[in-house]
C-alpha positions as CSV (number, residue, x, y, z in Angstrom):
1,M,65.3,43.8,113.5
2,T,64.8,46.1,111.1
3,N,63.5,44.8,107.5
4,Q,67.0,46.0,105.8
5,W,68.2,42.5,106.4
6,R,64.6,40.6,105.3
7,H,66.2,39.8,102.1
8,L,68.9,37.7,104.3
9,P,68.7,33.6,105.0
10,A,67.1,33.3,108.4
11,P,70.3,32.4,109.8
12,A,72.3,35.4,108.9
13,R,69.3,38.2,109.8
14,P,69.9,38.3,113.8
15,I,73.5,38.2,112.9
16,A,73.4,41.2,110.8
17,A,71.2,43.0,112.6
18,A,73.0,42.6,116.1
19,T,76.2,43.4,114.2
20,D,74.7,46.9,112.5
21,A,73.4,47.6,116.0
22,A,76.7,47.4,117.5
23,V,78.9,49.3,115.1
24,A,76.4,52.1,114.8
25,A,76.9,51.8,118.9
26,A,80.8,52.0,118.4
27,R,80.7,54.4,115.7
28,D,78.5,56.8,118.1
29,H,80.2,56.0,121.2
30,D,77.3,54.7,123.0
31,A,78.7,52.2,125.8
32,E,74.7,51.2,126.7
33,A,74.0,50.5,123.2
34,L,76.8,48.9,122.4
35,T,76.6,46.5,125.7
36,A,72.9,45.7,124.3
37,A,74.0,44.9,120.8
38,V,76.8,42.6,122.0
39,S,74.8,40.8,124.5
40,E,72.5,39.8,121.5
41,L,75.8,39.0,119.3
42,A,76.8,37.0,122.0
43,A,73.7,34.9,122.6
44,L,74.0,34.0,118.6
45,D,75.3,30.7,117.3
46,Q,79.4,32.0,117.7
47,A,80.3,29.5,114.3
48,Q,78.1,31.6,112.4
49,T,78.6,34.9,114.1
50,G,82.3,34.5,113.7
51,L,82.4,33.6,110.1
52,I,80.2,37.0,109.5
53,L,82.3,39.2,111.7
54,G,85.6,37.5,110.3
55,T,84.8,38.0,106.6
56,T,83.5,41.4,106.9
57,V,87.1,42.5,109.0
58,R,88.8,40.9,106.0
59,L,87.2,42.3,103.4
60,L,87.3,46.0,105.3
61,L,91.4,45.2,105.5
62,E,91.3,44.2,101.8
63,L,89.2,47.7,100.9
64,T,91.5,49.8,103.1
65,H,94.8,48.1,101.9
66,P,94.2,47.4,98.0
67,D,98.1,46.6,97.9
68,G,98.1,44.0,100.3
69,L,98.8,43.9,103.8
70,D,102.1,43.3,105.9
71,G,103.4,43.1,109.2
72,D,103.6,46.9,109.6
73,D,100.0,47.3,107.8
74,I,98.4,44.6,110.9
75,R,100.5,46.3,113.5
76,T,99.1,49.8,112.5
77,V,95.5,48.6,112.1
78,L,96.2,47.0,115.6
79,E,97.7,50.3,117.3
80,Q,94.8,52.7,116.0
81,S,91.9,50.7,116.3
82,V,92.7,49.9,119.9
83,R,94.2,53.7,120.7
84,A,90.4,54.9,118.7
85,A,88.4,52.4,120.9
86,A,90.3,53.2,124.3
87,T,89.3,56.7,124.1
88,W,85.8,55.6,125.5
89,Q,86.4,51.8,125.8
90,P,89.2,51.6,128.3
91,E,88.9,48.0,128.8
92,V,89.8,47.4,125.1
93,D,92.1,44.4,125.0
94,P,95.2,44.5,122.5
95,H,95.2,40.8,122.3
96,V,91.5,40.4,121.6
97,M,91.9,42.6,118.6
98,L,95.1,40.7,117.4
99,V,93.0,37.5,117.4
100,L,90.6,39.2,115.6
101,L,92.8,40.2,113.2
102,A,94.9,37.1,112.7
103,G,91.7,35.2,112.8
104,A,90.1,37.0,109.9
105,L,93.4,36.7,107.7
106,G,93.7,33.2,108.6
107,V,96.8,32.9,110.3
108,H,95.4,32.6,114.0
109,D,96.6,29.7,116.1
110,D,93.5,27.6,116.7
111,E,94.9,25.6,119.9
112,E,95.3,29.1,121.3
113,A,91.7,29.1,123.7
114,A,89.3,32.1,122.2
115,P,88.3,34.5,124.1
116,K,85.0,34.5,125.3
117,A,81.8,35.5,122.9
118,D,81.0,39.1,124.5
119,A,84.5,40.1,124.4
120,L,84.9,38.8,120.5
121,G,81.7,40.7,119.8
122,R,82.5,44.1,121.5
123,H,85.9,43.9,119.7
124,S,85.0,42.9,116.6
125,A,82.4,45.7,116.7
126,L,85.0,48.3,117.8
127,L,87.6,46.9,114.8
128,I,85.1,47.2,112.5
129,A,84.0,50.8,113.0
130,H,87.5,51.8,113.0
131,L,88.1,50.1,109.8
132,L,85.0,51.4,108.2
133,G,85.8,55.1,108.0
134,P,82.7,56.9,106.5
135,R,81.4,53.8,104.7
136,P,77.8,52.5,105.3
137,L,78.1,48.8,107.0
138,T,75.1,47.8,105.3
139,E,77.4,47.5,101.9
140,V,80.3,46.0,103.6
141,L,78.4,43.4,105.5
142,T,76.0,42.7,102.3
143,L,79.4,42.1,100.3
144,A,80.7,39.4,103.5
145,L,77.7,38.1,103.2
146,G,77.2,37.2,99.5
147,E,81.0,35.9,99.9
148,I,80.4,33.2,102.3
149,E,76.7,32.5,100.5
150,R,79.4,32.0,97.1
151,A,81.9,30.1,99.0
152,Q,79.3,27.5,100.7
153,L,77.6,26.9,97.5
154,N,80.7,26.2,96.0
155,D,81.9,23.9,98.5
């Protein structure tokens, strides 16, 4: 783990570091590094990991669609992210991407069985890498963690 996440609370540090590594691997199309980072993400607390990844995806959706999202926007994000990932990750599953998008937007059916932790980690990294564009992950992940902290303090 790098020192860039040292300022975070202890439970968030390994999630931030593994997310950073997974997204960097996805951006670089480095399958081996992605698999290693996804293994780290899958071994962490899934409730906390899901919250951080979901909040990051939601913030990226808000940043890339400042006027709001409609069904066509979600369909476009889904299609583009799956196509981009499929060029080097042929096992990408559009349904898992849809579950991630729906979960990030708070509209996922909780009765549906959640995909396995490694699938969620891999697809989250692919989706985040796609949505980031040229933005640095550190900036967006820091915003997501700050938002989570504020929400927890106000509950």
